N, C-alpha and C positions, 0 to 999 in steps of 0.2 A: 751424224744425226742433227747436230746443231746447224750445220751448213744447209741441210735439207729443209729444216724449219725456216731458216732465214730466207731461203728462196721462195718458200710457199706463202709466207706472209704477204709480200707485195703482190703476188699473183692473185691470191684470194681477195685481197683488198681491192685490186683493180677490177676484178670480176664483179664484186659487190657494188662498186661505184657505177660501172656500166649498167648493171641491172636496175639500180635505184634511179639512175638518171632517165633511163628509158621509160620505166613505169611512171615516174613523176611527170615527165613531159607528156606521155600518152594520155594520162587521165586528166591533164589540165586543158585539153581541148575544150573550147567553150564558144557558144554561138556569139557571145558579146565580143570576144576577141576576133572571131572569124570576120566580123563586120569591119574591122580596122585593117587598112592596107598593110601589107608586109613587105619589108625590104629583105630579099632573099627568099628562102623556101618556107612555106607554111606547114608542109607535111611533118608529122611528129618525128620521123626518122631523118628525112633529108634536111630538116632545119638545123641539125647538128653541123652540117657543112657551113651553113650561114653563121653559126656560132663561132666556128673556127675562123671564118673570114673576118668577123668583127674583132676577134682577138688580135689580128695583125693589120687589118685594113679598115679600122673604124671610121677614120676621117671621111673616106669616100662613101662608105655606106650611109653615114649620117647625112651627107650632102645630097645623096641620091634620094633618100626618103624625104628630106626637107623640101626639095624642089618639086617632087612629084605628088606630095600628099594633098589631095584636094580637100578632104574634110579637116585638115589641120592636125591630124593625128596619124602616126604610122607606128608600126611595131617591128621589133627585131627579136630573134631568139637568143637567149642566154643559156647557159648549161642547164639550169634547173627552173628557169622562169622566163616568161615573156617580159620585155620592157616596152612600154608604150611611151612614145615621145610626143610632147606637145609642141607644135611648130608654129602656132599663131599667138599673137600677143594676148588675146582674150583667153585662150586656153592656158597659156603660161600664168596668167593672173588667177585662173582657177586653181592651179597647183600651189601658187603662193598663198592663197587664202585658205586652203584646206586645213582643217584642224588636225592636230597630231594623232588623235584617236581614229582618224580616217585614213590620211596619208602620213605615214610615220617614218621619219629619218632615223630615230633611235632604234626601231625594230630592224630596219634594214642594216644599220651599222652593226647591230648585234649578229645578224646573219652573216655579214661579210667577215667580221673580225673574230667571231665566236669568243667573246671576252670571258665567258664562263670557263673556257678551257685554256685560253691564251693569256689572259690577264689575271683571271681568278681574283677579281676584286673581293675584298672581304664583305663589303656591302654592295651588292650588284645594282641596287636602285639609287645609290647616292652619286650624283654627277656634280658634286660641288666644285670640282676642278674647272668646269666650264665657267662657273660664276667668277672664280678667281681670275681666269684669263680675260673674261669679258669686262670685269670692273677694275680690279686692283692693278692688273698688269697694264691695261690700256691707260689708266689714269697716271701711271708712273713712268710712261715712256719718256717724257721730257725730263723728269727727275733723274732717271738712270741713263740718260743719253751720254753723258761724259764717260761713264764706265764702259758703255757699249763702244763708243768711239775709241777709247784707249785700248780696249781689248782687240778690236778688229785691226788696228794699226800694228799692235804687237804680234797678232796672229799672222798677218801678211808678212811681216818681217821675218818671223820664224819659219814659215812654210815656203816663202819665196825669198831666200837670202840673196841680196844684190851683191855684185862684185864689180865695183867701179861702174864703167859705162858698158859693160859686156851684157849681151843677151843671155837670159836664163830660160831654159826650157821647163815648162810647167804642165803636168797633166791636169788640165783645168777643172774638170768635173770633180775628180777626187780631192783636189786642193780646195775648191770652193766649199765642198761638203765639210771638210775639216775646219775651215775658217768660220763658216756659219754655225757649226756645232759648238765650237769653242766660244764664239761671241754670244750666241743665244744662252749658253749655260752660264755666262758671266752674270746674267740677271735671273737665271734659274736657281743656281746653287752657289754662285760667287767663286772667288779665288780661295785656295789654289786648285780646287777640284775641277773647275772648268778647263784648266790647262793640262790636266792629266790625260796623256795620250790614250791610255787603256780605258779610261772612262769615256772618252769620245768614241773609241772603237765600239764599246759596249752599246752605246745609244744608237750609233749608226747601224750596227748589225741587227740590233733588236727590232728596229723599224722594218727592215727588210723581212726578217723572220716572222714578224707579226702578220704581215700581209700574206706571206707564203703559207704559213701553217693555218691561218684563218681560212684561206681558200681550200686547202687540202681537207681540213676537218669538216668544213661545211658540205663537202661532196658526199660524205657518208651519212647513212641514216642515223637519226638521233641516238638510238640505243648503242651504236658502235662508237660514237664520238669520244666518250671518256677513255675507251680502250685505245683508240687511234692516237689521241693526244698524248697518252702515257708512252706509247711505243715510239712515236715519230718526233715529237716536239722537244726541242732543247730550250724552250722559253723558260721553264721553271728554273733551270740552272742560271740563266741570264738574270732572272728576277733576283735570285739569291746573290749574284754578284753586285747588283744595284744596292741591295740591302747592306752588304758589307761596305760598299763605298760610302754610303751616307750615314751609317750607324753612329760613328763618333760625333759627327756634326749634329745629328738629330738629338742624341742623348745630351750633349752639351747645351743645346738650345732649350730643351725641355727643363733641364736643371735650372737654367736662368729664369725661365718662365715661372717655375715653381717658387724661386727665391724673390724675384723682383716684380712679378705680375706681367702686365702687358707691355711694359716699357722699361728699357735699361740703356745705359750708355753703349754705343756701338751696336745696337740691335740691327741685325741684317735687314736689308730692304730688298728681298728677293722672293722668287716664286715659292721656294721651299718654305720660307718663313710664313708666307701668306697661306699656304696649304696647311701648315701646322696650326695656324690660328683658326682656320675654318673647319678643319676636320672634326668629326664627331664619332664617338663610340669606338668601334674596332678600327676605323680608318685613321684614328689618331694614334698610330703606331708606326714603327720603322717599316714594317712589312707593307702596311697600307700606303704610306707615303712613297715608298719605292715604286710601287705600281703606278701611282699617279704621275710621278716624275717621268717614268718611261713613256707613258702615254702622251704627255704634253711635248716631250721631245719628238715622239713619232709624228705628231701633228705639225710641229714647227720647223724641223730641220730639213727634211728631204724636199718638201715642196719649195721652200725658199732657195735651196741649193740648185734645184733644177731650173727654177725661174731665172736666177741670176746667170747661170750658164747660158741659157738661151738669149738673155739680154746681151751678154758679151759676144756671142756668135753673131747676133744682128749688128752689133757695132763693127765687128771685124769685117763683116760682109758689106757694110755701108760706111767706109771710113770717112766719107765727107761729113759725117755728123760729129767727128771727134773735136774739131776746132770750136764750132758753136757751143757744144756742151762744155768744153773746157772754159770758154769765155764766161759762161754762166756760172760755173762752179767757182772760178777765180773771183768774179765780181761779188758773189754772195758771201764767200768766205771772208773777203776783205771787209765787207760791211757787217756781217753777223758772227763771223767765226764758225768753228765747227760746233754748231748747236742744233737742237731740234727746230728752232725757229728758222735757222738758215736752211736746213734740209727742206722745210715746208715752202721756202721761196724758190726752190729750184724747179721751176715750172717745166722747162724743157726736159730735164731729167725725168720728171714724173710722166710727161707725155710719152717719152721714149719707152719707159717701162710699161705704161698702159697699152701702147701699141704692140709691144712684144707679147704681153699677156693676151691680147686679142688674137694674134696669129699663132702663138706658141703655147697657149694655156695648157697647164699640166693635165687637167681633166677634160675629156671630150664631152662628157655629160655634166649637166648642172642640176642642182636641187633634186637629187634622187630620193624617192620615197617608196615605201612599201604599202600597198593598199591593204588595210586591215579589214575592210568590208567593201562591197561594191561602191564605186565612185563614178558619178555621172558628171561629165563636162558640160559646159554651157552650150555646146553644139548638139546635145542630146545623146551623145555616144557614152556608153558605160563600160568600165573595165571591172572585171571580177576581183574579189579578194584574192590576195596572193600575187597580184601583178605588180611589177615595179613600174612606177611612173616617173618620168624624168623630162629633161629639156635638152635638145641637141645643141649644146653651146657652141661647139666648133663650127657648125653649119650656120648658126645665127651670126656668128662673128665674121662670116665672109658673105653675108647677104648684101648684094649691091643696092637693094632698096634702103638699106640702113647706112652702109659705108660706101661712098664712091670709090671706084677702083679697089674693091675689097681685098683682092689677093696681093696688092702692092703694099710693101712696107713703107709707111710714111711716119717717120719717127716723131714729127712735130704735128701730127694730125690733130691731137686734142688740144695742144697749145694754140694752134691756129683757130680752132673752134672757140676757145675762150676769148681770144683777141677779137674775133669777128662779132662776139656778143658784148665786147667792151668790159669783160670781167676776167682778168687773168687768174682769178682764184675760184672760178665757177666750180662748185663742189661736185656737180654731177659728172664732170669730166676728169676728176682725180682718180688715181689708181685704186684708192681704197673704196670708191663708191660703186656699189652694185646697182644694176638696173636690168630690165628685161632685154636690153641690147648689149650688155657687157656683163657676163655671167660667171666670171672666173671665181668669184668668192661666194657663189650661190645666190639665194634670193629668199626673202621672207624672214620668218622668225629664226631660221637656222643659218642665216648668213654667217660666214666664218668669223668667230669671235676674236681670232688672233691676227686678223688681216692688218690691223694698225701696226702691230709690232713687225710683222713680216715686211710690209712695204717700207716702213722706216728703216729697217735693217738693210734691205736690199738697196734702197736709194743711197744710204750712207756709204755702203761698201762700193757701189758702182761709182759714186762721186769721188771716193778716195782713189780708186783705180785710175780714173780719168785724170785726176789732178796730179798723181804721183808717178805714173808709169807711161812708157810707150809700149804698145802691145801689137802683136801681129801673129798670124798663123805660122806654124813651123814650115819652113821650106816652101812658102807660097801656096800651101794647100788651102782649100776652101772649107766651108761649113760641112762637118760630117753629117751623114745621113741620119736623121732621127728615126725612131721606130715607135710603134704603138703596141702596148700590151694591155689587154683587158680594159680598154677605154682610157688608158693613161699614155700621155705623150712623153717619151724619154729622149733627151738629146743624145746624140752620139758622142763618143769620146774623141778628144783631140788634144794635141799638145799646142800650147800657146806660148809664144816667146815674150818675155818681160825684160825691160831694162829701165833704169832710172830715167825719168822724163828729161828730154834734152832741150826743150824750149817751153 
């Protein structure tokens, strides 16, 4: 009897998903949307084939729409909604300027991640963790740089133990994830917790599960979501694990806050401490803080890991860049040492990163928003409420009108632009700088608040690898084939050989 029930639950659930998707799509047919050109099928049923194509072939679909869209807008089908893409600078500016109560990132994020069921914040409307990342974390990057540097060196030594001058085989994506997770958590929770292998595993797997279960739950009608989340999701147990990991630390810190006030000897200078200081009401608890830490790890670790892996693949595919990059790193370190100021002077490192972000950016779409009410673009076209509005970042990044030889990797493209303008520190060409032509970190008021930490950490680790190791693909193999899933670009897995630098 139990086995029969176990079989029927997924079958019934699958049927409900299909029915709800069909009804949802069918009744969202709208004359305003019909006026916008479509990449793929427009028919309510056939459009699901286009949805599946975007799931795996998003880069080409976006480029097709970008090149053929005369009004500057085109649309594509997603499982439950249409997404309308702004492909001209003036329309991109419309998206950037739109207020949150018209085009909303927060509402779209809630729909994708289903935080009511996945994160279960005690106070759903309190997003104070964003302010902590935007202000305190960014202001403390230079202050905490020595700790970050020390941790990444120790992490690399631990995860890639050298043996004399011998080559060591490294599964690079998995290893970079571990190193980034440990290094990031040095300034999130400090030592010794950041070095706990099980704690790293929890944060790495929670991020994957958050995306997975958010997607699954969102496919069901709202009345069924609480039931589905209880049946399918393992996130509550992972949240409980996080609570148990941080409980001793949080209770000790709260005791000291009660005894000494806002300041005491050896007060930690990390994200957990800043969250504890800013949290109000029910969020000022171990349970509330655990959820916030899981979320900031979700935002910080995987995107940085995927980015650095792509950067290393680009370097291995273009080994002629190794020596000039090494020369820059060696010269800067001799002058500045391993400091935040030194990392900021590594202009070729920054250019190489920005170029990799241009061609290999994690997200194919930029600045996604959910239309809460009808929104009219400056070209007169209107999208109805319930439509997703976004920007085809991957297509813009390979527009020959913006970038000469756009499909060619030119690691020093942006460094040369700075030199041609007589300003080696031109901010608009730096990796952290968003623009309508370089959209990796979004645009407008919702530009990624953690980009300064991410770029600093990636550059520091990239520079350390260049200065410390010789690297090559295992057995002369090339860059593994990347794949795209739901508008996300994922590098393939490969083994990279490391040895201690020989010259």
